[in-house]
C-alpha positions in Angstrom: 92.0 25.1 147.8 88.8 26.2 146.2 87.1 23.1 147.4 88.0 23.9 151.0 86.7 27.4 150.7 83.5 26.3 149.1 83.0 23.7 151.9 83.6 26.4 154.5 81.2 28.6 152.8 78.5 26.0 152.8 79.0 24.8 156.4 77.3 27.8 158.1 74.2 27.1 156.0 73.8 23.7 157.5 74.7 24.8 161.0 72.2 27.7 161.2 69.4 26.1 159.2 67.5 24.9 162.3 64.0 25.7 163.5 65.3 27.6 166.4 66.7 30.4 164.3 63.1 31.3 163.3 62.2 32.3 166.8 65.3 34.4 167.6 67.4 36.7 165.6 69.7 35.3 163.1 71.8 38.4 162.5 75.0 36.6 163.6 74.4 33.9 161.1 73.7 36.3 158.4 76.8 38.3 159.1 78.9 35.2 159.1 77.3 34.0 155.8 77.9 37.4 154.2 81.5 37.4 155.4 82.1 33.9 154.0 80.3 34.9 150.7 82.4 38.1 150.4 85.6 36.0 151.1 84.7 33.5 148.4 83.8 36.2 146.0 87.0 38.0 146.8 89.0 34.8 146.4 87.4 34.1 143.0 87.3 37.6 141.5 90.2 39.4 143.2 92.9 38.2 140.9 90.9 39.1 137.8 90.0 42.5 139.2 93.7 43.1 140.2 94.8 42.0 136.7 92.2 44.3 135.1 93.1 47.3 137.1 96.9 46.7 136.8 96.4 46.3 133.0 94.3 49.4 132.9 96.9 51.3 135.0 99.6 50.1 132.6 97.6 51.2 129.6 97.1 54.6 131.1 100.8 54.9 132.0 101.8 53.8 128.5 99.4 56.4 126.9 100.8 59.1 129.3 104.4 58.3 128.4 103.6 58.3 124.7 101.8 61.6 125.1 104.8 63.0 127.0 107.1 61.7 124.3 105.0 63.5 121.7 105.0 66.6 123.7 108.8 66.5 124.0 109.2 65.9 120.3 106.8 68.8 119.6 108.9 71.0 121.9 112.1 70.0 120.0 110.4 70.6 116.7 109.2 74.0 117.9 112.7 74.9 119.1 114.2 73.8 115.7 111.6 75.8 113.9 112.3 78.8 116.0 116.0 78.5 115.4 115.4 78.2 111.6 113.1 81.2 111.8 115.8 83.2 113.5 118.4 82.1 111.1 116.1 82.9 108.2 115.5 86.3 109.7 119.2 87.0 110.0 119.8 85.8 106.4 117.0 88.0 105.2 118.5 91.0 107.0 121.9 90.3 105.5 120.3 89.9 102.0 118.5 93.2 102.5 121.7 95.0 103.5 123.6 93.4 100.6 120.8 94.6 98.2 121.0 98.1 99.6 124.8 98.1 99.2 124.4 96.8 95.6 121.8 99.4 94.9 124.0 102.2 96.2 127.0 100.9 94.2 124.8 100.7 91.0 123.5 104.2 91.7 127.1 105.5 92.1 128.2 103.8 88.9 125.2 105.3 87.1 125.9 108.8 88.4 129.5 108.4 87.3 128.5 107.2 83.9 125.9 110.0 83.5 128.5 112.6 84.6 131.0 111.3 82.1 128.3 111.2 79.4 127.3 114.7 80.2 130.9 115.8 80.2 131.4 114.1 76.8 128.3 115.8 75.5 129.4 119.2 76.7 132.9 118.7 75.1 131.2 117.5 71.9 129.0 120.5 71.9 131.9 122.9 72.5 133.9 121.3 69.7 131.0 121.4 67.3 130.4 125.0 68.4 134.0 125.9 67.6 133.9 124.2 64.3 130.7 126.0 63.4 132.1 129.3 64.6 135.2 128.7 62.4 132.9 127.9 59.4 130.8 130.9 60.1 133.9 133.2 60.4 135.3 131.7 57.2 132.1 132.2 55.3 131.8 135.8 56.6 135.4 136.5 55.7 134.9 134.8 52.3 131.8 136.9 51.7 133.5 140.2 52.7 136.6 139.3 50.7 134.3 138.4 47.7 132.5 141.7 48.1 135.7 143.7 48.3 137.7 141.9 45.7 135.0 140.8 43.4 134.5 142.0 39.8 133.8 145.6 40.7 135.4 145.5 44.0 138.5 147.1 45.4 141.9 146.3 44.0 144.8 146.0 46.3 148.3 145.5 45.5 150.2 142.7 46.9 152.2 145.0 49.3 149.0 146.4 50.7 147.5 143.0 51.1 150.6 141.7 52.9 150.4 144.7 55.3 146.8 144.0 56.1 147.5 140.3 56.7 150.4 141.1 59.0 148.2 143.5 61.0 145.5 140.8 61.4 148.1 138.2 62.4 149.9 140.3 64.9 
């Protein structure tokens, strides 16, 4: 097939290679020669050019599809990260609320403990105060009794002493 095309391409060269062409215009021959040359060139190179451009188109399409896949994966990763961020935010809020509740409970427990400690301290103070008052009263009474009934003190008879005690008790 290539041989036939080559012969057809060469034939116009022999046909129009005469002396008469020099005197007239040979535009027709040149157009025919160019058309044949373009046809041969197309026949020889067209397949390779088509293969090159189809391969290049396929490469571009493959790159485009891989980029689109990466974009889709990135979108999915972004969505997952956004969901995890939202979940983490919710967990953080719950933890903060729980911490506030725990702090409030601890505060209440401490208040109760402090109140009971203060109450115990007040009771202890009151009981010590009572004990000290009794000791003081006893010492004052002992001192007065010692003064009254000491060596040079007043002498009372037992009947008088019983009357005085009965008056104090009643």
